N, C-alpha and C positions, 0 to 999 in steps of 0.2 A: 425755467419753469419756476416760478415760485411755490410756499406754502399753500397760501393765500388761495391759487389758482385752481391746485387741484382740491382746495374745499369747496373752493365754490362751482367747479365744472364735475366733481367727483368724476375726472376722465382716472381710467386705469393705465397705466405705466405698465410696460415690458417687467415681468417677474418671469427670466429664465433659467428652466432647470438647466442644470449643468449635463453633458454628454459626457464629458473626457472620461469618465469610466468605463462607460459602454463604450465607446470608441476606444479606447485602449484595450477592451476583451477583445471586439473585433480584428483591431493592428492584430494582437497575441496569435490570432488563427490567419493570420495574413489574407483578412475576409472572406476564407474559403472552411467550409466545413463539410465533413464526411457522417457517415451513418453511426449510430451506436450499436454493433450486434454484438451479443455475448459478451459485456464486457470488455469489447474492443470496436476502436476506433476506425472506419473501415471506408476506403475510396471508394468512391463511385466511376464508372468507365466514363459516365458524362455528367455535366453541370450544368445548367441555369442561373441566371441572376436572380435574386430579389432585390424590390425597389427600396427606396426609403415614400413614402404617399408623399408625405411635406415638402419633396423636392425633387422628384420624380428620379433622383440620381442612384446611379447604383449602391445597395448597401455591404451585402457579399454574393459569394456565388455556394451553392449547395449542391451534394450530390443527388442527380437522378435514378429516384432506386429502381431495380430491374427486378424481373423474376426469381433471378437468382438473388438478390442480394435479400429478397423476400423472403426464399427459401431456407435461406442461412437464417436468417431472422424467427421465421419459424422453427426452425430446428434448435436454435439453442433456446426456443424457449420452452420446445416438448423437453429438455435434456434437463431445464433446470424445476420444470413444474414439480414435479415428485419430493423433491427436497425441500422447496420451498412449501409447500403442504405440509410436509412432515415436521417444520423446524414449530410448528405452534402455533398459535392466538397469540401469544405472550412475546415469544420471540419477534412474527412479522409488526407486533403492536411497536415494538421498540425502534425498530427502522423506521414505519411513519413517524414516530415521534421525530427522531433522527431528521427524518427529511423537513419536516414542517419546521423542525427551530433553524433548518438552514435556509430554508424559502424567507424565515423573516430577517435572520443575520443578513441576506443582501438582497432585503425588499426593495429597495431605491435601485439597485441595479438591475432588476426583475424588471420595475416599475419603466425606468427609462429604456432599457430594451424593446418592450412591449410597445410604446409610442415610438421609437423612432421604426419597426417592424411595420405596428400596424395603422399608423396613423393618429391613434385617440389620443385625447390628450392626459400629460401628466397627470391631472387630480384624479384622472378616472380608473386609471392602472395602481397610482398612488394609495388610491381610496376606497378601493375596490376588488381589483381583480385582484390586487397579490396578496391582503386580508385573506380575501375571501377562499382563495387557492389554500393557504395556508392552513383555514378551520379545516377545509375538509381533510387536508392528512390528519390535523388532528382529530375530527369527530372519526372516519373509519378506523386510528388505531385505536380508539374504545370498542369499533365492531367486532377488530382483530384478537381484542383481549379477551372479549365477552363471546367470541365465536361457539366455542365448547360447548356453554350453556344456553344461548340466546337462538344456536341454531342446530343443537345436537343432531337432529335428521338431514340435513341438509351436507353435500360434500362442495368443493370447489368444480365449477365448469369445467377448466380446463386451462389453456391457450383463448387466449382472446386478442381476437383481432381490434384495434379500433382507429378509427378514423374522424379529425376533429375539423372546425370550420374557421375558417381566418378570424373571424366576427370578437372572438375572445379566446385568442390564443393560447394562454396560459391557464385561465381561467378553464376552460373547457377541457386543456390536459387534465386538472386536477380531477374534476369532476370524474374523466374517466377513470385513471390511472388510481387514483385513492382506493376506492371501492373496490376493485379487481386485485391487487396488490394483501389490501388488507384481510379479504375472505382467501386466501390461498392462491389465484391461480397467478400462470405469467401473462405478461405482455407483450404485442406487436403492437407499436405505433405508430400511424403514419400522420406526420401535423399536415396544418394546408399549406399549398407550396408558394401562398406570399408570404404566411407569416410563420416560419419555422425555429426560429432564433432561440424565444424561451424556452420550449421545450430541450433543443440542444446544450442550451446554459443550465437545464434542468439535470439532464444528465451526467453534465460532467462535477457536480453536485451530488448524484448518486453514488459515483464514483467516488467521490471523497468520502460518504457515510460507508461504503463498503458493501454496498448492495451485492448480493451475491449472480454473479453472472449469468445472463442470459431472465433475469429476471423482468428486467424490463428493455427492451430493443428499441428505439427510432430510427427509422426508414424513411430518408427526406423523398418526393418527389412531386409529380402531378397526378392526372386524373391514371393516368396506366397503372401507377404503383398502388393507387387506394382499390383498384377493380384486381389486381393481382392478390392481394391480402384476400380481398374478400373471395376470392376463387377458390383460394389455397384449399387442400383437403383435410390437410392438419390443424386446421384451425375451427374450435368448438363453437366459438360465439362471435360474434358480429356485431359493436356497439359503431353506430353513426350516427354523429349530427351534421345537418346540411341541408340542401334543396329539398323538397320532397318527391321532385322529378329522380336528383339520386337514389332517394329511401327506394321511390316504388321497382326502380334497376337492382338495386340490391336486391328485394324484396324475392324479385321474379330468377337473380340469380344463387341463392341460396334454398330456394324451394326444395327437399326432399334431400338435401342434404345432411337434416341432420345439425345444423347448426343453429343455434340458441342466437336470438335476433333482437336488439331495441332499436328504434327511429325516433329520434328528435329533428325535428323536422320544423318547416315553414310555417307563416303564421300570418292571419290579418286581424289582430285583436282590437279590440271595439273599447272605447274608453268613454264611459257615461255619465253624461253629468245631468242632475238633477235641478230642478229649479228652485230646490230648498238647501243646494251647496254651499259651501262657502267658496266661491267665485275666484279670490284671488288665490288659495291655496290651491283650488283646480285648478287653474291654469299654470302655476307652478309645480305643479305632478307631469302638468302634460308639457312642460321644459323638458322633466326629465323620462316623460312617456315614450316621446317620438325624437327629442334632439340630444339623445345622449348616446354615446358611441355613433354617432351622424346618422342614425335613425340603422343603421345596422346591427339590428335586435332582432333575433328571431320573433320574440314577446311584444315587439315595440307596438305603442298605444298608436297606429297605425289611421282608424277609423274615430273619427269623434264623432258620437253623438247625444248633442247638448238640445234639452227641451224647448219648446219652443217658444214659451214666454220669457227665455233669457238669452236665447240666441244672438239675439243684434249683439246687445252685452256684452257679452260674452267673446266675441270675433272681434268686437272693436279693440277691448281689454289687451285681448290676447295678439294683436297683432303691435299694439304699444309694446306689450311684452320681446315681442321679435324683434322689433327693431332695437333693442337692447344687446341682443345675443353677440357676443365675437368669437371671429372666425377667426384662427389660423393659425401660429406655429403648433403644434402638438403638445412640447416643451415648455410654451410659456404656459403658467401657473393661472394666468386671469383672464384664460381665454376656454371658451366655451364649447368648441366645435371644433373640431381636427379636421383632417384632411380621411377623403375616401380610399379605401384600402388600393386602390389600383384603375386603371384607366379605365378598364371593360367594363368593372363595376360603377364610372361615375359615366359614363355612356350609357349605361342601361338605364342609368336615373334618370338621367335627361330625356332620352326617347319615352321612356314614357310618364313624365310630366307631359312635353307636346301631346303625345296621343289625347291625356287628359284633357287637354287644352280645347282639343280638335273636336274631344264630342260634348263639350261646351261649358269646362269649368272654367273657375275664376282662379289665376295665380297673382300669390301675393307673397314674394319674398323678403327677405331680410336686407335692408341697407346695407352697404360696404362692406358687405361679404366676400366680394372678388377676389381673386389674389393671381398675381400673373406667374406662380408656380405652383408644382405639386396639383395634386387630383381632390379641388377644394368643389363644394356645391352648396348652395344658402341654405339656410330655413327654410324651408318652402309650407305655402298655405294653399291648397284646394278646395275653395267653396261651391255651391251650387254642381253636388258632385251627384250624382242619382247611383239609386244601388245595384244597378246592372252594369252602371259603366266600368270600365279596364281600370281605371284606379282605385275602384274600390273593391274590386273582385283578389288581382291581382300583387300577391307580394311585391312592393318596389325597394322593397332593403335599403332603404336610404334614408334621407333627412326629411321626408315630403309627408307630410299630414292632409289626408281628404277627411271632409266635413260632412256631415248630414243633419237634421232633425229630426225629434219624433215627438208626440204629443202626450202619450199616455205609457205607464207600465209594462203594459202587454205589447204597444209596440214598440220600445225598446228593447224589449227581449227577440221580436221577432227579425229585428234589424241585427243585432247583434250576433244570432246565431245565422243569420245568409253568407255562410261561409263555407268552403268546403274546410277550411279549417276549421282549431280549436284548441291554442295553446295557452290563450290567457285573455282576461277582460280586469278590467278597474270601472268602479263603482264610488262613482262619486253622491254623498246625502250626507243631508246631519240628520235623517231621521233614520237610524240604525235599525231601525225593525223594517223600512225598505230596502234597505242594501241587502239586509241578510235576508231577503225574501227573496231577491232578483237575482242570490249570486248561485244559488242551487240551480237556478231555471237555465243559466248560463254553458252554453256547451263547451267549456275548457278544462281545461288539467289547473290552470291556478287563476284566483280571482283574487285580486288585491280591495282593499275598502278602504276607501280616503286616503289610499297610497299609490306605489304603484315603484317597479321593478325591485319589491323586496325580493332577497332569494339568500338561505343558507342551507350548510350542509345535510341538517335535522330535517327539514322538508324535504319531499320529492319534488323534482319537477318534469313535466310534461305534458306530451298533449292528448288528445282527440281528436278524432277522423282521420283528416287527412294530416297533420301535426303530425302523427307517428305512435305511437305505442312503446308501454314500460315508461320508468321510471328511475331519475339518479338525484341523489340524492336519501335521507333518514332511512328507515327501516324498510321502506317498500325498493325502494333501490338498491339495497343489499341485496335482496332475492334476485334480482338480476341477476349477479354473477355465481349464483347458488344451483345447485340439481339437485332434487330428491333423491337421498340413496337407494328408496324405493325401487325408482324409475329407474335408476341407474342399474341395476339389478336384472329387469327384463331382458326376454330373450326373445329372436325373433320368432311371430305366429307360426306356427306349424302351418303346413297346406292343409287344404280343405281336402275330408274325401267325396272323389263326385257322389252324386246322390242316383240309385239307379235309378232304372225310364219307372215310370208313373205308370202304377197296376190298377186297374179296374177290379172294385170291390165286387166281392159274390156277389149271385142275387141272393135276398134277404127277405120275399118281398117286395110290399110299396117301396118303391123308392126315395130317398130323404127330398126334405122341403131345400132348395136349392138356396146356399147363402153365400156369397160373395160379400165379404168384410170390405167395408168403405176408408175412403179414406178420413179427416178427422179434420174439417176448417173452420175456424172463427166459432166454435162450441158445437158447432152441427157434424155427422154423419153425412159425408158428399161424394157419390159419384165423379171419377176419373175424368178429367176433360177429355181425354181420347177414347174412353168406352172402352181399354183393354182390361184386364185381369192375367193374374198370372197363378200357376197353384202354388202350393202350400206343401211338401211331400215330406211324409217318415222318411228316416233313416233305411227302410224297408221297399222305400217307392211308395206308399199307402199315399192318398191324397187324403190330407187333412183338411183341405179347405181352397179358398181360394182369394187372394186381395189385390184390391184396384192398381194397376199399370199409372202413379204418378207423373207429369210430364214435367215442361217448361210451365206450362200454365197453371198447374196444379199449385208449384210451387208459391210463380206471382201471387194468386189466390191467398197461400196460407201466410207470404210474408205480411200482406197487404191485411189480413186479419190482426195478426199478432203490430203490427204497427199503432192498428187503432185500437188496441186493448192497453195504449199508455196509463192508465187507471191502476194497474196493477202492479207499473213501477212507481205510480204517490202514493198506494195502499201503506200502511203501518205494517212494520215488522211483523210488531206481535198477531196481527190479520193475516200476516201469507205463515205466520210459523203454526196459527190454530188451521188453518185449510190443509196445509202438509200432513197435521196429525189426521185431520177428516181424510182423508186420502188414504192414509195406512189403517185408520180402522173400516173402512167401508174393503180394503184391500184384504185383511184378516179375516173378513167375514164371509171371505171367497175362496180363501187360502186352499181348499182341496181343489176347486175349478181351477187355479190357474196351475196347482200342481201337478195335475191333469193334462193342461194343455203344454206344461215346459215337457215333460216326458216324453210325450207323445211325440213333438218336433226336434226331438233332442236325442232319441232314446234313452236317456239315459232312467235311472231307477224310479221308483217315488221317493223313495226316501231322499235323495238329491233334490230331488224337483223341487220339496217338500221344502227340504235346505234353502234352496233360492230364495223362495217366496216368503220363509221366513226372515230370509237377508236381505232379500227388498224392503221389507217392511220395517224393518231395524235401521233400515238408511235413510227410511222417510221420518222415520222418527230424529235419527240422527239432525236431518239438514230441518227438520223444524223447530230443534233444541238450536241451532247455529242461527235460524234466522231473525231472531231481536238480539244477539251475542258477538256475533261477528261486525261490531261496530268499529267508529272511527277513530284517532287518537287526538291530542292536544298537543301543539308541538309548542316549545318557549323559547326562538330562540335569541339571541342576545341582542335583542333590540326591546322596545316598549311596546311592548303589544306579543298577540300569538297566532297561529296558524290553526286552521282547525282543516283537520285531514279526513275528508268525507268518504264514504265508500259507495259511490253510486253504480246503483246497476250500467250498463253498458248499452242494452238495448234491446233489439231483438238478435237474436241466437239461433243459426241453425245448428244442427246434431246430427250427426251422419254414424250411427250403432255400429258395435260390433257382433260376429255374429255368438260368440261366445257367452254364456249367462245372459239368453236374449230380453229374459225379464229385469235382474239384477241389471244388467248391464246399462239396459232402456235407466232404467229408475236411476243409477249414480252417475248420469248425466244432465238428465233433466231437472232434478230435485234441487240440487246447488244452484243451476240457474234460477228456475223460478224463484228461490228461499230470495234470493238479493235483488227480485224485482224486475229480472229480465224476463222477455216473453219468448216463446223457441218456435222453431219449424223442427220437427224431430222426424228423420229417418232410421225409422227400425232396421233393425239384422233383416239384409235381404233374406238369408235362410231358413229364417223363423220370425216373421214379421207375428206371426198370431197373434203373442203374449202382448205386443203394442197393440195389437188393434183391439183384441178383448181389456185394454184397459183402459180405455177412453170411455167405454160405459161405467170403469170404476169414477174417473170427472166428471162423467155426465151426474151423477148422484153427492158431489164432493164441493159442491159450491166453487171449483174453479170458474172463474170471470170465463164469458166465450174469447178465444184470440190468444189467452195464456200459452196454452200449448196447442199446437197442433201436428196432426200425425201426416205425414204420405209416405206411402208405401212405393218398394220399384228398386231399380237397378241401382243399386248403392252409386257406382262412379260416374253417371248421366247426373243423380242430380245432387254429389258433390258437386263437379262442375256447376250446375244452376247455382246454388247457394252460393257458391265463390263469388262468383259473376254478377251477383246481384247486390247491385249501390245500394240497397236498402237494408241488407243485413249487415250488421255492425261486429257480427265475433260469426267464426265458424271454428264447433269443434270437431275434431274425423278419427273416430278410433275403428281399425279395422285391417286397413290395407296401406301397403306404404303409396302403392302408386295413387289413391284418392288421396293417400298425406301430401305428397308432392304435388297434386293436381290443385290441392287446395289451397298450397300456400302461392303457389304461381297464379292463380286466377286473381285471389286476393288483393292482386297487386291494384288492383282496379280503385278501391277508393281505402286501399292499407285498412283492410278491418283486421282485428285482432284474431290470430288463429290459435290453439290448442291441438296439435297432432300427434298420435303415435308413431309412426313410421313405420308403421307394421310389427309393432312390436309389441308383447301380448300382454297383457294387464290382468293380474291374478285381482279379480272382481270382489272376490269372498275377503279377500286381507284389507283391513284399513289402511295400513300402510301403504298401497296404492292406491286404494279407491274411492278414498274419502278424506273430509276434511278440509282445512283451511288450502289447502294445494290449489284442490277446483275452488273452493270462494274466494281466493286472490285471482283466479284467474275468471270470473264471473261477475268483478270490479274493477272498478277503475277510480283512480285515484284523483280526488278535488282537493287543493290547497287554497283555505280561505283565510286571507289575511288581514287580519283587522288591529289595526295599533289603536293605543289607547293614550290618554293625557290631552292636555289643551298645545 
């Protein structure tokens, strides 16, 4: 072909990347690999093949991790953890810096290994995955250096078990390992069964760098290996990235174990295009949103929502752009899309597309994308898709885009949020005011404005709802690998002494007017649905009063009232602060009355009861002060733009309160949640509930909107179960017993609600280090990063 021909046709010629060095590395190991445990290479008792997706040929043999391999790795990590933590922040920073430099020096080899093993294009591994992995090690070397000042009240979690997916093998490795090691933890990591090679290559480099034995351990294998890691009793934390279905199983498995847990799960992210958008720019962004990494991206923009007025033109231009996409060898630098990771995934994608067509969707696929070898699937567009169809609801995890239209911004938000997921979203509009109005309304952990798939180590990444909880990256991600020193000192709550039998009061003339404290739902006192009540006794068995016996129906009513009080979440922080101060003011006016109530229920002396009321007033002031000061951040990643880290309320939170400090404990849990804009359904102390039922008379006179605080008295365990099972509850805090904590975590897996539990450990509610401040505020909020590029 002549030069003139190429100028005339603009055809791409092949631009292959050499794989000679990667093949030589494989040959050096005789294409067989072992586990990396305690600084040694340990052969597995059995092995399995890993394939090259572009050719479907065997690439290497990997060791299948067994229970004994996991046990050896955890023991090595436990043995190394104390010394690694004592090394200090500067010592760990030097190691992370060395690892970052090694990644950069071997960047090309990492990129080729990743493309061979995963099937993604060399352009993606070379230009995104590997540089961003190095960035994570550099960035977290900084947190290691600053740990002693920036996280002075925290200590490492301990031994961390990490399970990573196959779609970004090395990048996910860096996201997980860098913060864990930086902050003094040791790691046992299980790479994805399909894509373990880059992690094993990194282990070789870590060995070269002199990383102490046991600090990083890598055990390869299938799902059974990951399950063994999750179940191991000596693991302090599990960090998992993968499917929502597996994440739900992990939530159940870790329930009641005391393990910390972060889950980054699936998504069905909306890509919203308004009629004033730069259409060509939005189409180029869409190519990156859904066909990047063959669509095997948890935050892929897989649902196109385009405004009706431009929909026809937009789809026509999109099809024209799809016709130019090139599918082929991942090592060809002129290729846009590589291979699907495995035949199993390829078959799943194909089956879901066929189901979408059967349900009425119209299918368009890029021409000329077929290949006679390997696991390839063409870029695919499904139009005429309805919001309830399977392909609009289920994560396909492939190069398949579904499209729908909208008329108004409100309709766009409704369609975007019409999913059980909440990982990411993109908004395209030349009217920046419109884009920034829409972004906070989207239930997603990341929102890109006029952009997509922007990532950086400084900006936390993670989801809402069934896309998981916890963040990776940034300061918010660092906290996931730390635990509060004050909480680490907590001891098991002593068993409560049984109350004596109820005593009838001596005859004192006319009987008292009977009063049973009601529930408090939607701003009104309400009789319990079952019309049952329970007596409240003093330590001497004297009947102090009765409270309603709340049941499942009462919880449903309370959750509905809380959901209806959404305006509280939209109120200004200044307004919420004023109301918290007003609650404190009204409580202080009734100090003697509440102190008397606390003394009667608990048997404490009056001075101690007054101290509890005073501490409760002070705590309300504390959260009134924090309400307009626990604010977001502005990240400045290395690109022309910024990321706004917004701290948003979680939504409706259930609270189950402990028996100790019945007024102070109740307020210590309610106040941070409502200060941040959440609405709560609170179950007071089962033994001493009258402090909370008296408190709702304070709420009634303090301008607290109806539904913001709802109080349901009754049996702690049964009400905990009901709150945990309720799919319209977004978070659940349980303090009081290890059994209730375990039930809360296990049953919350239904909708993967966020939980904060004490596992039966007693909190000193009078100690600010244990019982107030940012540790509770972080649990009461979720971070949304809104990415805003600037410039033309």
